[in-house]
C-alpha positions as CSV (number, residue, x, y, z in Angstrom):
1,M,12.9,-1.5,34.9
2,A,12.6,2.2,35.9
3,I,9.0,3.5,36.0
4,A,10.3,6.6,33.5
5,D,10.8,3.5,30.7
6,Y,6.7,3.9,31.2
7,I,6.4,7.3,30.9
8,T,5.5,9.4,27.2
9,K,6.5,12.8,27.1
10,S,3.6,13.2,24.8
11,K,4.5,16.9,24.3
12,S,7.8,16.4,22.7
13,K,6.1,14.2,20.5
14,E,5.1,15.6,16.8
15,W,1.6,15.2,15.9
16,Q,2.0,12.6,12.6
17,P,-0.9,12.6,9.3
18,L,-3.1,9.6,10.2
19,I,-2.4,6.6,7.9
20,E,-3.6,3.7,7.6
21,K,-2.5,0.6,5.3
22,G,-1.0,3.5,2.8
23,L,-4.4,5.6,3.3
24,R,-4.0,8.9,4.7
25,Y,-7.2,10.9,6.2
26,E,-7.1,14.7,5.5
27,G,-7.3,16.4,8.5
28,V,-6.5,13.6,11.4
29,F,-3.6,13.7,13.4
30,V,-2.0,10.8,15.6
31,K,0.6,10.6,18.4
32,S,1.4,7.3,19.9
33,L,1.2,7.0,23.4
34,R,1.8,3.4,23.8
35,F,3.0,0.6,21.2
36,D,2.9,-2.7,21.3
37,E,6.0,-4.3,19.9
38,P,4.3,-8.1,19.9
39,T,1.3,-6.3,17.5
40,N,3.7,-3.5,16.1
41,R,0.8,-1.2,16.5
42,S,-0.2,1.6,18.9
43,K,-2.8,0.6,21.2
44,T,-3.0,3.9,23.4
45,I,-3.0,7.4,21.0
46,L,-4.1,10.7,20.9
47,L,-6.0,11.4,18.2
48,K,-6.7,15.1,16.8
49,F,-9.3,16.4,13.8
50,E,-9.0,19.4,12.4
51,A,-12.5,21.5,12.0
52,G,-14.7,19.3,9.0
53,A,-12.3,16.1,9.3
54,S,-13.7,12.6,9.5
55,Y,-12.6,9.0,9.9
56,P,-14.9,6.4,8.0
57,Y,-17.5,3.7,9.9
58,H,-15.5,1.1,11.4
59,N,-15.8,-1.9,13.7
60,H,-13.9,-2.5,16.9
61,P,-13.7,-6.2,17.3
62,A,-11.9,-6.0,20.9
63,G,-14.3,-2.1,21.7
64,E,-12.2,1.1,22.3
65,E,-12.6,3.5,24.9
66,I,-12.3,7.2,23.9
67,F,-12.1,10.6,26.2
68,V,-12.7,14.2,24.5
69,L,-10.1,16.4,25.9
70,K,-10.5,19.0,24.0
71,G,-13.1,20.3,21.3
72,S,-16.3,17.8,20.7
73,C,-17.4,15.5,17.7
74,E,-20.2,13.7,16.5
75,I,-20.3,9.7,16.8
76,E,-23.7,7.8,15.8
77,G,-25.3,11.5,15.6
78,E,-24.7,11.8,19.1
79,Q,-22.5,14.4,20.1
80,L,-19.0,14.4,22.4
81,E,-18.3,17.3,24.4
82,Q,-14.6,18.0,26.1
83,G,-14.8,15.3,29.5
84,D,-16.8,13.2,27.5
85,Y,-16.0,9.4,27.6
86,L,-17.3,6.8,25.2
87,C,-16.6,3.2,26.0
88,T,-17.2,1.0,22.8
89,P,-18.2,-2.5,23.3
90,P,-16.6,-5.6,21.4
91,T,-17.6,-5.5,17.5
92,G,-18.9,-2.0,18.1
93,K,-19.7,0.1,15.0
94,H,-19.1,4.2,14.4
95,G,-18.0,6.8,12.9
96,V,-16.3,9.6,13.7
97,K,-16.7,13.3,12.8
98,S,-15.5,16.9,13.9
99,L,-17.5,19.7,12.6
100,T,-15.2,22.1,14.9
101,G,-11.9,19.8,15.9
102,C,-11.3,18.1,19.0
103,T,-8.4,16.4,20.3
104,L,-10.0,12.7,21.8
105,F,-7.5,9.7,24.2
106,L,-8.3,6.9,22.8
107,M,-7.5,3.0,23.9
108,I,-7.6,0.3,21.1
109,P,-7.0,-2.9,21.9
110,E,-7.1,-4.4,18.3
111,E,-7.2,-2.9,15.3
112,V,-9.9,-1.4,13.5
113,E,-11.8,-3.2,10.2
114,I,-12.9,-0.2,7.6
115,I,-16.4,-1.0,7.2
116,K,-16.7,2.1,4.3
117,T,-14.8,5.2,3.7
């Protein structure tokens, strides 16, 4: 395969509403950067929160990596700003909210488990 087969042109992709197990998260949008065929899910994504949007408290069985590309968000009482990086360890739990809106780069090796909505 050529290197071009592994490149995702994110600017040419449209933001899609975040819908998981039939539940739409208002004000949260996603772009898939790397879709994993064997598990039938995206493991690397861009996530965009509109001002006031949130994602419920959840568990990361295999951990997660977040890099704030734009704006800010709050995770477990900590404010993350543009350029900040969070490495959530396996079985780490948190919720996410953004008062002003933000765009995040995420790597999520395994599906999250929603604890409360």
